[in-house]
N, C-alpha and C positions, 0 to 999 in steps of 0.2 A: 490523302492517305499516305502517299510517299513521304510527305513532310513529317507526318506523325511518326513514321517508322524511323526517319533520320533523327528526330528529336529523342525518341526512346533510346536509340542506339548510342547517341551522344551522352545521354544521361547515364546509361549503364557503364560506358567507358570511363566517365568522370568518377563514378563510384568505385569501379575496380581500381583505377589509378590511385584514388584516395586511400583505399585499403592497403595498397602496396607501399605507399609512402608513409602511412601512419607508423609511428614508433611502437614497436612491439612491447607489450607490458612485461616488466620484469618482476619476479617474485622474491628476490633475495634482499635481506636486510630491510624489510618493510614492517610498518605498523599497520594493522589491517582491522577495519570494522567488520566483525563477523556477520554472517547472515542471521537475522532475527525476525521471526514472524511479527508483523504489525509494528516493528521498530525501524527496519531498514528501508523506509520510504524516502522520497527525495529530500524533504527538509532535514531529516536526521543525517542523511549521507552528506549533504552539503555542509552541515554544521561540523560533522566529524572531520571533513577535509580542512575546514577553517581551523579546527583545534589541533591539527597536526597529523592526522591519519594519512598514510601514503596510498592506500587502496581501500575502497569501500565496496562491500557486497550488498546486493539487494536482499530482501527477504526471499525465502524460497517461493518460486512461482511455478505452478504446475503446467506441464506441457500442453495439456488439453485446453486449459484456460487461455494460454497464450496463442495457440494455433487458431482459435476461433476469434481472436481479437482483430480489430482494425487499426492499422497504423495511421495516426492523424497528427500532422504538425499543428501545434497550437501557437500561432504567431503572437497572440496577446501575452501569453506567459513566457514565450521563448523556449518552449519545451517540445518534445516529441511524446505523444500519448498513444498508448495501446489501449483501445477502448472495447469493452464488452458491448456489442451492438444490441443485446437484448434488454439492457437496462441503463446503459450509459455509464456504468461503473468504470473507473480508471483501473485497469489491470496493472499497468506499469507506466510510470512517467519519468522522463529523464531530461537532462539539458546539457548543452555543450560544455558548461562549466565543470562537469564531472566525467565526461566521456572517456578521457584518457586514463582515468583512474578507477573506472567502474567495471565490476564483475557481476554478472547476473547469475544467481544460483537457480538452477532448474530442478524440479522434481520430475523424474521420468522413470519408466520401466521398459521403454521401447526405443531402440536405436534409430529406426527410420523416422519416428515421430520427433525424437529429439533433434535429429538433423534438420528436419523441416523447420522447426522452431529456431534453431541456430542460424540457418540461412536468412530467416525473416528478421532476426534481431541484430546480426553481426555488424551492421553499419552504425548502430547506436550504442554499442558497448565495446569494451576492450578485452574482455575475457568472459568465458562461459564455464561455470562450475556445476558439476553434477552432484546432487546431494545423495550420499551413500552412507550417511551416519545417523539420520534422524530416527529416534526410536519411537516416535508417536504412532499410535494405532492407525491413524488415517494414512500415513505414508506406507506403513508395513502392509496393510491390507491391499493397497494398490500396487504392491510389488516394488515400491520405491524406497528411498532412504535406507535404513539399516537392513531392510530385507535383501538388498543387493550384496551385503557382506556374506550372506549364505550362498550366493550364486556368483562366484568370482568370474566364471567364464562369461556369463551374461554381462556383468559389470565391465569386463575388459572389452567385450564386443561393442558396447555402447560408446566407450571412450575411444576406441580405435576408429570407429565409424566417424565420430566427430573430428578427431585429429586429422584424419585423411581428407576431409572435405570442407573444413572451415578455414577462413583466413585469419581468425583470431586464436590465441592460445586457449587450450582447454585444460581444466583442472578438475579434481574431485575432492570431496571432503568425507572422511570416514571416521570411525571410532576404532580404538584398539580392540583386538580379540583377547579372550581370556589367556591364551598362550602366546608368549613373546615370539617364538619361532613361526607360529602360524601368522602372526601379524606381519613379520618381516617378509614371509613368502607372498602374502597378499599384496603388500605394497610393491614388492619387486615385480609382480605380475602386472599390476596396474601401471607402474612406471614404464614398463616395456611397450605400452600402447602409444607412447609419444606425448603424454601429458606434460605440461610445462612445470607443474608443481603439484604437491598433494597436501591438503590440510588434514591434520589428525587431531581429533579430540582425545585428550589423554585419559579417557574413561571408557569402559566397556559399554555395550548396548544396554545392559541392565543397571548400570550405575547412574546415580543422579548427582546434582550439584553438592549435596551434603556429604558425598563420598570424596575422599582425597584423590586427586589426580595422580597419574603415574608418569612423571617426567623421565624416570629411568628407562621406561619402555620406549618412549619417543627418542631418547638419546641413542639407543641401540638401532632403532629403525633408521634414524637419520644417517648413521654410519654405514648403512647397508645399501643406500641408493645414491645416485649422483644428482638427482633433481632436488630442488629446494623442498624442504619439509617445513610446513607452517604449523607451529604449535598453538593449540587451542585447549581451553578447559581450565585455565588458571585464575579465573576471575575471583574466586573465593579469597585469594591472597593478594589481589591487586587493589591498591588504594591510591597509587600515584604513578607517575610516568616511570620512575625507576623500577617499580615492581614488574612492569611489562618486560623490560629488558632482562630483569633477573630471571623471570620464568623462561624467557627465550634461551638464556644461557644454561639453565638447569636442564632444558630439553635438548640442548645441542642443536637447535633448529636454526634454519636460515632466516625465518621471520616469525612474528607472533601475531595471533589473531585474538581480538578481544570482543566478548559478547556482553555478559551481564554487568561487568564493571563499567562498560561504556554506556549501557542502557541507563544506569543509575546516574552517571555524570560523564558526559561525553568529553569533557575537558581533561579526562585522564590521559589523552593523547598529547597534552601540552607539556613540553619540557620545562616550562616556567612554573608549572604548578596548577592546581585545580582552581576553577573560577567559582564564585558563590552561586548557590542554587538558583536564586531569582534572576541572576544575569544569564544563566544558561537557558532558563525557561523563556525569558524575554527574547533572546536571540532566536530560539527555536520557533516561537510563535510568529515572529516577523517573517521567517522563512515560510511558515505555514500559510500566512496571508499572501505573501508574494507569489507562491506557487499553488494557491487555491487547494490546499490540502484538505482531505475529508475531515470533518469535525470529530468523528468518532475515533479516527486514527490519532489526531492531535491530542485528544483527551487521554487516550491510552498511554501515550508516551509521557505526557505531563504527570499522569498518575504514577508512573514508574519512577519519575524523578522525585516526586513529593514523598513517596513511601508513607511513613507513619504520620506525616504532617497532613494527611488527608483527614485526620480526626480533629484538626483545629477548626475554628470558625471559618477561616478562609478556605480551608480544604473542603469543608462541608458545602460551602457556597459553590466551590468549583465543581463538586460532584453532581450538583444539580444542573450544570450547564449542558446544553444540547447543541448549540451552534458555536462556530468559531468566534463570532462576535461576542457572545456571552463569556467565553473563556478569556478573550483579549481584554475585556472590561476589567477583570480582576487584576491584571498586570499592567493597567494604565495604557493599554494599546487600543482601546475602543475606537477612538477617533481615527487612528491609523488604519484600523481594519475597515471601517466604513469608507474612508477615502479611497483606499486601494481597491476595494471590491467594486466601487463605482467606476474607478479608472479602468479596471480590467474589463468590466462589462462594456464600457464605451469602446474599448479596443477590440471587442468581439469575442471575449472569452465566454464559452458556453459552460456555465457552472451547473451544479445539481438542480438549481431552480428551473433551468431551461431544458432539462432532459425530457425527451419523448422516446417511447419505444421505437425500435428500428423500423418496424413494419409501418408505423405512422410517418416516420421521416421520409420513407420512400414514396408515400402516397399523399404528398402535400396538397395537391388539387382536391383530392377526396376529403382531406381534413377540412380545408377551407369551406367546401360545400356542406360538410356535416355541421361545422360551426355556424354557418349561415342558417341552416335548418333549425338548429337549436335556438338561435336568436329569434327567428320568426315564430318559433313555438313557445317563446317566453321563458327559456331557460336563463336563469340569473347566475352569472359567473363572476368570480374574482380569482386572482392568482394568489392563493394563501396556502401555507404549509401548516400541518398540525405538529406542534413542538410540545411533546409531553412534559418536558421539564418546566414549562411556563405555567403549569396548573398544579396548585399545591395539594389538591385532594380530588378524589373521583367525582365529588359533587360539583366541581368547577369545570369538568370536561364539557366540551361543546354539546355532545349528544345528550348528556344529563341535563344541562341547562335548557336545551331546547325542549326536552321532554317535560320538564317542570313548567316551563313557560306555556306549553300547550295546555297543561292541566289548569293553570291559572285562568286561561282564556276559555276553558271548557271546550277546547278543540280536540279533534282526533290526534293521537300521537303521530309523530313523523314516521315515514317509511323510507326505506333506502333501496336503491338499485345500484349494483356495482358491476363494472365491466373491467375485464383484464385484457391487457395487450402485452405480449411477451411476459416480462416479470413484474410489470407495473400495473397500478390500479387507479381508477377514478370512480367516484360514486355520485349519484344524484339523490338529493334529499327532497322528498315530496311532503309538503306541509301546507295546509290551509289553501289548497288549490294552486299552489305555486311550486316550481321546481328550481332547486339550487344545486350548484356544483362548483368545485374548485378546479381550475385548469392545471393545477400542480399534480403531477403523477406521483403517487405515494408507493411505498414498497410493500404494503400489505393492505388487505381489505378493511381492517378496522381503522387504520389511519386515514384511509380514503373517506370513510363514512364520517369520521370526526371532522375532516376538512370540509365536507359538504355541509355539515351542521354549522360549522363556523361561518360559512358564507351566509347561511340563513339568518343567524344571529346578527351578523354584521349588517345585513340588509334591513333588518327590523329595528336597528338601533340598540340592540341588547349587548353589543360589544363595542369597546372604545377603539376606533380605527387608529388613532395615534399610538395607543399602547401596543396594538398588534404590529404597527409599523416599526416601533422602537425595539420590540423583542425579536424582530426578524420573521414573524409569522406572515405578515402582509408584504408580499414581494412587489406587487404592483396593482 
């Protein structure tokens, strides 16, 4: 017991000493990747740094989601993961390569909750930013984002609480108000809390990207405070590196933050010029493979890069993809993806295919006993995932095929039993006196039933095992 206490104390002292010696993040004269939902995940942040960004922000992460997550070092990937214990989803993933240049943006409406999250995260980031400018309904209804613009005292309380109790610099990101003087007064109030810098989107809460930004307002604001002002909102006129600096100068800002222009081509941070689209996509996909990025997230980012090229034959093929492997095949990275995923699995990476509900993870002995009972009861299992994109029509879906097969044999149609654990589902297919199930936990009831039907078809020789293995459905 005493040894454990000494070990814990030594660990805490090491961490405190590390925080004190870490170089504090500076916000002046920086090119910054803006916080963007579904874009600012680890692969895009690393690529932005490679292209020349000085600081990268995460997508906005909500305090409630973060505070429920479990911090888990991932030695196979070389990352630190914050995991949702209810379904295994990665809430936030980071690595040492970006730590010194990483700012996490948080959505919050509560100072104490924000502080609890800040203390949880500060060893893995170099700055914490509070979103006070997002005009989306979700944020506003929760009292977050732009809702805080209407409650300056509350906003200031959140920031002062964080600044007084965290070891890392705190910032916030706002939008301008309709009146210039009101904007200046708000920024001065927030600056007085001790924040290290303030990001300002050069549009009001009600204005959208099609509206012209207001660099003149930012210029007046920047002259009214001593902390760095980070200019944001100029993507409409940003087509190359020089345009970033031009917008910064127009706003009289210390730094510039880029959102949509970087989403379309992250090489806009390159002083040497833009890289070709396919080169950017290839670099991005390699990082997605290396860091086991979620396929749906990778797909969204590639869609943003392709834009109108989604309507080409290659683009339409891409839109049908559901796995990272399928996406990589289009950009001649299929072999690389297969090889790396196998390497990472051998090194102990727990990917989506291995996810189990948290309740079941805690009761491993009970799981093993239950699986043994299933085996003795004749439950036929395979580890297969239902991938909708691999079926061209509803008639090809496993449940439909099994139903038709039953009709041909004059058998009773299959029936399904589904069980839910946390946010995940598994189903048992009952057909012709036998019971079939996939050990892969799906995210909804319908997909779980399709997976169980797939096991039945596979067992009866109605599906090609090699085809399922090739398209990623058959995991083992």
